[in-house]
C-alpha positions as CSV (number, residue, x, y, z in Angstrom):
1,M,-22.4,66.2,7.2
2,I,-19.5,65.4,4.9
3,D,-15.8,64.8,6.1
4,W,-14.1,66.4,3.2
5,E,-10.8,65.5,4.6
6,R,-11.7,61.8,4.4
7,V,-12.9,62.3,0.7
8,K,-9.8,64.1,-0.3
9,E,-7.7,61.3,1.4
10,L,-9.6,58.6,-0.3
11,R,-9.2,60.4,-3.7
12,S,-5.4,60.7,-3.0
13,E,-5.1,57.1,-2.1
14,I,-6.9,55.7,-5.2
15,G,-6.4,58.5,-7.8
16,P,-9.1,60.7,-9.3
17,D,-10.3,58.1,-11.9
18,D,-10.9,55.3,-9.5
19,F,-12.3,57.7,-7.1
20,A,-14.8,58.9,-9.6
21,E,-15.8,55.1,-10.2
22,V,-15.9,54.3,-6.5
23,A,-18.2,57.4,-5.6
24,A,-20.5,56.6,-8.6
25,M,-20.8,52.9,-7.5
26,F,-21.5,53.9,-3.9
27,L,-24.2,56.4,-4.9
28,E,-25.9,53.7,-7.0
29,E,-25.7,50.9,-4.5
30,A,-26.7,53.4,-1.7
31,D,-29.8,54.4,-3.8
32,E,-30.7,50.8,-4.1
33,A,-30.0,50.1,-0.4
34,V,-32.1,53.2,0.8
35,A,-34.8,52.3,-1.6
36,R,-35.1,48.8,0.1
37,L,-35.3,50.1,3.7
38,S,-38.7,49.5,4.9
39,S,-40.4,49.0,8.4
40,E,-41.8,45.7,6.7
41,A,-38.3,44.3,6.2
42,T,-37.0,41.6,8.5
43,A,-34.5,42.6,11.3
44,K,-31.8,40.6,9.3
45,A,-32.4,42.3,6.1
46,M,-32.6,45.8,7.8
47,E,-29.4,45.0,9.7
48,A,-27.7,43.9,6.4
49,D,-28.6,47.1,4.4
50,L,-27.8,49.5,7.2
51,H,-24.2,47.7,7.7
52,F,-23.5,48.2,4.0
53,L,-24.7,51.9,4.2
54,K,-22.6,52.5,7.3
55,G,-19.5,51.1,5.8
56,A,-19.7,52.7,2.5
57,A,-20.9,56.1,4.1
58,L,-17.8,56.0,6.3
59,N,-15.3,55.4,3.6
60,L,-16.7,58.1,1.5
61,G,-16.9,60.6,4.3
62,F,-20.8,60.7,4.9
63,D,-20.3,60.8,8.7
64,A,-23.9,61.8,9.7
65,L,-25.3,58.9,7.6
66,S,-22.7,56.5,9.0
67,A,-23.7,57.4,12.6
68,L,-27.4,57.0,11.9
69,C,-26.8,53.7,10.3
70,Q,-24.6,52.4,13.0
71,D,-27.2,53.0,15.5
72,G,-30.0,51.4,13.2
73,E,-27.7,48.5,12.7
74,R,-27.4,47.9,16.5
75,R,-31.0,48.0,17.1
76,A,-31.9,45.7,14.0
77,A,-29.4,43.2,15.2
78,V,-31.3,42.7,18.4
79,G,-34.5,42.6,16.5
80,D,-35.6,46.3,17.3
81,L,-37.3,47.5,14.1
82,S,-37.9,51.1,15.5
83,V,-35.1,52.5,13.4
84,D,-36.0,56.0,12.1
85,L,-35.9,55.1,8.5
86,R,-37.1,58.5,7.4
87,A,-34.0,60.1,9.2
88,V,-31.9,57.7,7.3
89,R,-33.3,58.6,4.1
90,Q,-33.4,62.3,4.7
91,T,-29.7,62.2,5.8
92,Y,-28.8,60.2,2.9
93,L,-30.5,62.4,0.4
94,G,-28.9,65.5,2.2
95,S,-25.5,64.0,2.2
96,K,-25.7,63.1,-1.5
97,A,-26.8,66.5,-2.3
98,A,-23.9,68.0,-0.5
99,F,-21.5,65.6,-1.7
100,Q,-22.4,66.1,-5.3
101,S,-22.4,70.0,-5.1
102,G,-19.3,70.0,-3.0
103,M,-17.1,67.9,-5.4
104,A,-16.3,70.8,-7.7
105,Q,-15.4,73.1,-4.9
106,A,-13.3,70.4,-3.2
107,F,-11.3,69.6,-6.1
108,A,-11.0,72.9,-8.0
109,A,-7.6,73.3,-9.5
């Protein structure tokens, strides 16, 4: 669910303080994007939110979420709104929980 090597790589690249800020910002913005996802949204709005989530998730090692969002983004781009938004939400929440609980273990001194 989480690519911990990617997480460690990003933390190493930008430093622990900036990493903490990036992670907090991603989770806040992702919470908002996930909350906006709706079957009532336009294809363009859904595509934009899924595109944001895909990129941010990939950058922070949320591999399962990134894959789901990529599929959904492709569908929305051609007007197909049959994206499994429930799966996206559940995967995000599961990834977020795994990320938050795994941070202390991943960077224990």
